[in-house]
C-alpha positions as CSV (number, residue, x, y, z in Angstrom):
1,M,-7.7,-13.2,-22.8
2,V,-6.6,-13.2,-19.6
3,R,-3.4,-13.9,-18.4
4,C,-3.4,-14.2,-14.9
5,F,-5.7,-13.6,-11.2
6,L,-4.4,-12.7,-8.3
7,I,-5.7,-12.7,-4.6
8,H,-2.7,-10.0,-2.5
9,T,-2.5,-7.9,0.1
10,V,-2.4,-3.6,0.3
11,C,-2.2,-2.7,3.4
12,P,0.3,-3.3,5.8
13,V,1.7,-6.6,7.1
14,S,3.8,-7.2,9.6
15,A,5.8,-9.9,8.5
16,L,6.2,-7.5,5.0
17,G,8.6,-4.7,4.1
18,P,6.9,-1.3,3.4
19,G,5.0,-1.4,0.0
20,E,6.1,-5.0,0.0
21,S,2.4,-7.1,-0.9
22,R,2.1,-10.9,0.2
23,V,-0.2,-13.0,-2.9
24,L,-2.1,-15.3,-1.4
25,Y,-3.8,-16.6,-4.5
26,S,-2.2,-17.0,-8.2
27,R,-3.5,-18.4,-11.1
28,V,-2.1,-17.9,-14.6
29,F,-3.6,-18.6,-17.8
30,G,-2.3,-19.5,-21.3
31,P,1.5,-21.0,-22.4
32,D,4.3,-20.4,-20.0
33,E,6.6,-17.5,-21.2
34,A,9.7,-19.8,-19.9
35,V,9.0,-22.6,-21.9
36,V,8.3,-20.5,-25.4
37,S,11.0,-17.7,-24.6
38,E,14.9,-19.0,-26.0
39,Q,16.2,-17.5,-23.2
40,T,14.5,-19.8,-20.7
41,R,14.1,-21.8,-22.2
42,E,16.6,-24.4,-20.5
43,L,15.2,-23.7,-17.4
44,N,14.2,-26.7,-15.1
45,P,10.2,-27.5,-14.0
46,E,11.8,-26.0,-10.6
47,E,13.2,-22.7,-11.4
48,R,9.9,-22.2,-14.0
49,R,7.7,-22.3,-11.2
50,L,10.1,-19.7,-9.2
51,L,10.2,-16.9,-12.1
52,Q,6.2,-17.1,-12.6
53,K,6.1,-16.8,-9.0
54,E,8.3,-14.0,-9.8
55,K,6.0,-12.6,-11.9
56,V,2.9,-12.1,-10.3
57,A,4.9,-11.0,-6.9
58,L,6.3,-8.5,-9.6
59,V,2.4,-7.1,-10.2
60,A,1.3,-7.1,-6.7
61,R,3.9,-4.8,-6.3
62,H,2.7,-2.7,-9.1
63,V,-0.6,-2.5,-8.2
64,H,-0.1,-2.9,-4.2
65,G,1.5,1.5,-5.4
66,S,-1.4,1.9,-7.7
67,V,-3.3,1.6,-4.7
68,S,-1.4,3.3,-2.2
69,L,-1.5,5.9,-4.7
70,S,-5.3,6.1,-5.5
71,R,-6.4,5.6,-1.8
72,E,-3.6,8.8,-1.2
73,A,-5.5,11.2,-3.6
74,S,-9.1,10.8,-2.5
75,G,-8.1,11.3,1.3
76,R,-11.4,9.4,2.5
77,P,-10.6,6.8,5.2
78,L,-10.3,3.6,4.8
79,V,-13.7,2.3,7.4
80,E,-13.6,-1.6,8.3
81,T,-16.4,-3.8,7.9
82,V,-17.4,-7.0,9.2
83,P,-18.9,-9.9,8.1
84,G,-21.9,-10.4,6.8
85,E,-21.1,-6.6,5.0
86,E,-19.3,-7.5,1.7
87,A,-21.9,-5.9,0.0
88,L,-20.9,-2.0,2.0
89,A,-17.1,-3.2,0.9
90,L,-17.3,-4.2,-2.4
91,Q,-19.8,-1.1,-2.9
92,E,-16.3,1.3,-1.6
93,A,-14.3,-1.0,-3.0
94,D,-11.7,1.4,-4.9
95,S,-10.8,0.8,-8.6
96,G,-8.6,1.2,-11.1
97,V,-6.4,0.1,-13.8
98,V,-2.0,-0.8,-13.7
99,R,-0.1,-0.2,-17.4
100,L,2.7,-3.0,-17.4
101,R,5.3,-1.9,-20.0
102,A,6.5,-5.3,-22.5
103,G,9.3,-7.0,-20.5
104,D,7.7,-5.8,-17.0
105,P,7.3,-8.6,-16.3
106,F,5.8,-10.5,-18.8
107,K,7.3,-10.1,-22.5
108,E,4.2,-8.4,-24.5
109,E,2.1,-4.9,-22.5
110,M,-0.8,-6.2,-20.4
111,S,-3.2,-3.8,-18.0
112,A,-3.4,-4.9,-14.6
113,L,-7.5,-4.4,-13.6
114,W,-7.7,-4.5,-9.8
115,L,-10.0,-4.2,-6.7
116,G,-8.6,-2.6,-3.2
117,V,-11.2,-4.4,-0.5
118,Q,-9.8,-3.1,2.8
119,S,-6.7,-5.3,2.3
120,L,-7.2,-6.9,-0.8
121,S,-6.6,-6.3,-3.6
122,F,-8.5,-9.0,-6.1
123,T,-6.3,-8.5,-9.8
124,L,-6.7,-8.9,-13.1
125,V,-4.1,-9.3,-15.1
126,C,-5.4,-8.9,-19.3
127,E,-3.7,-8.7,-22.9
128,P,-4.1,-4.9,-24.3
129,H,-6.8,-5.9,-26.8
130,E,-9.0,-7.4,-23.9
131,N,-12.7,-5.6,-23.6
132,L,-12.1,-3.3,-20.3
133,L,-15.1,-3.3,-19.0
134,L,-16.7,-6.7,-19.1
135,A,-13.4,-7.3,-17.5
136,E,-14.6,-5.4,-14.8
137,G,-17.7,-6.7,-14.5
138,T,-16.2,-9.7,-14.3
139,L,-13.8,-8.9,-11.2
140,R,-16.1,-7.8,-9.8
141,N,-18.1,-10.7,-9.7
142,L,-15.5,-12.8,-8.7
143,T,-14.5,-10.8,-6.0
144,R,-18.5,-10.4,-4.6
145,H,-17.9,-14.3,-4.1
146,C,-14.8,-14.8,-3.0
147,L,-15.7,-12.0,-0.2
148,E,-19.2,-13.7,0.6
149,H,-18.2,-17.3,0.0
150,L,-15.3,-17.3,1.5
151,H,-15.4,-15.3,4.3
152,M,-12.3,-12.6,3.4
153,L,-13.2,-9.9,5.7
154,G,-12.6,-11.3,8.5
155,Q,-9.9,-12.5,11.1
156,G,-9.6,-15.7,10.1
157,S,-10.3,-15.5,6.2
158,E,-10.4,-19.0,4.5
159,V,-8.8,-18.6,0.8
160,L,-5.4,-19.6,1.9
161,L,-7.6,-23.3,2.8
162,R,-10.0,-23.4,0.3
163,S,-7.7,-22.8,-2.8
164,H,-9.7,-25.3,-4.7
165,R,-13.4,-23.0,-4.4
166,V,-11.5,-20.1,-6.2
167,D,-10.0,-22.5,-8.7
168,T,-14.4,-23.4,-9.2
169,L,-15.1,-19.6,-9.5
170,L,-12.5,-19.7,-12.3
171,S,-13.8,-22.2,-14.0
172,R,-17.2,-21.0,-14.1
173,L,-16.7,-17.6,-14.3
174,L,-13.6,-17.5,-15.7
175,P,-13.0,-20.3,-18.3
176,H,-9.2,-21.1,-20.1
177,G,-8.6,-16.9,-19.4
178,Q,-11.4,-16.6,-21.3
179,L,-14.1,-13.2,-20.7
180,L,-17.7,-14.2,-21.2
181,F,-20.2,-12.7,-23.0
182,L,-23.2,-13.5,-19.9
183,N,-26.6,-12.6,-21.3
184,H,-29.3,-12.1,-18.7
185,R,-30.8,-16.2,-17.9
186,F,-27.4,-17.3,-18.1
187,A,-26.0,-14.5,-15.6
188,Q,-28.3,-16.2,-13.2
189,S,-28.1,-20.1,-14.5
190,L,-24.4,-19.6,-12.9
191,E,-25.1,-17.8,-10.2
192,K,-27.8,-20.6,-9.0
193,E,-24.7,-23.3,-10.2
194,V,-21.9,-21.4,-7.9
195,T,-23.7,-20.3,-5.2
196,A,-25.0,-24.1,-5.1
197,Y,-21.1,-25.1,-5.4
198,M,-19.7,-23.4,-2.4
199,A,-23.1,-23.2,-0.3
200,K,-21.1,-27.6,-0.4
């Protein structure tokens, strides 16, 4: 099962310190660990929300570090693409996996798959037994739709204003955090449905 999906920055933002990342969108799947855990059961809903927000921010920092190291090691210059070149940007994207140890930030060990597209990172946090190849395909599909339909490469990114569209994408491509094995016909049908919704 996928535990969370997030979109965050991986390049310097003027308001942030070095190594920090701004989370633009996050969605957590599955049971809330704060409710299940004995230590945090007494927290009120606002404290639980803040605890969850801290966990997502910690994942974003881990991924930010991994993306930075990957880009430094590759030595390739970061080439800015313009709106309309989303397919090229996705093809040139860096990708990787970060192992999140138990307790840092989740109770159990997790894997964070990331796709670094220019100044953004798209991340799926999966349970350790998940099929990472299937998760990568789903992440690339989600990223492609976000880039094409939310115009995330341009100056006026719509991800903050249209988070309901990302929610809809996730409900179709990653229902309740479950990775889907798609045959060709079902994938085409899903593609048409998503494209029709995003065109509205």
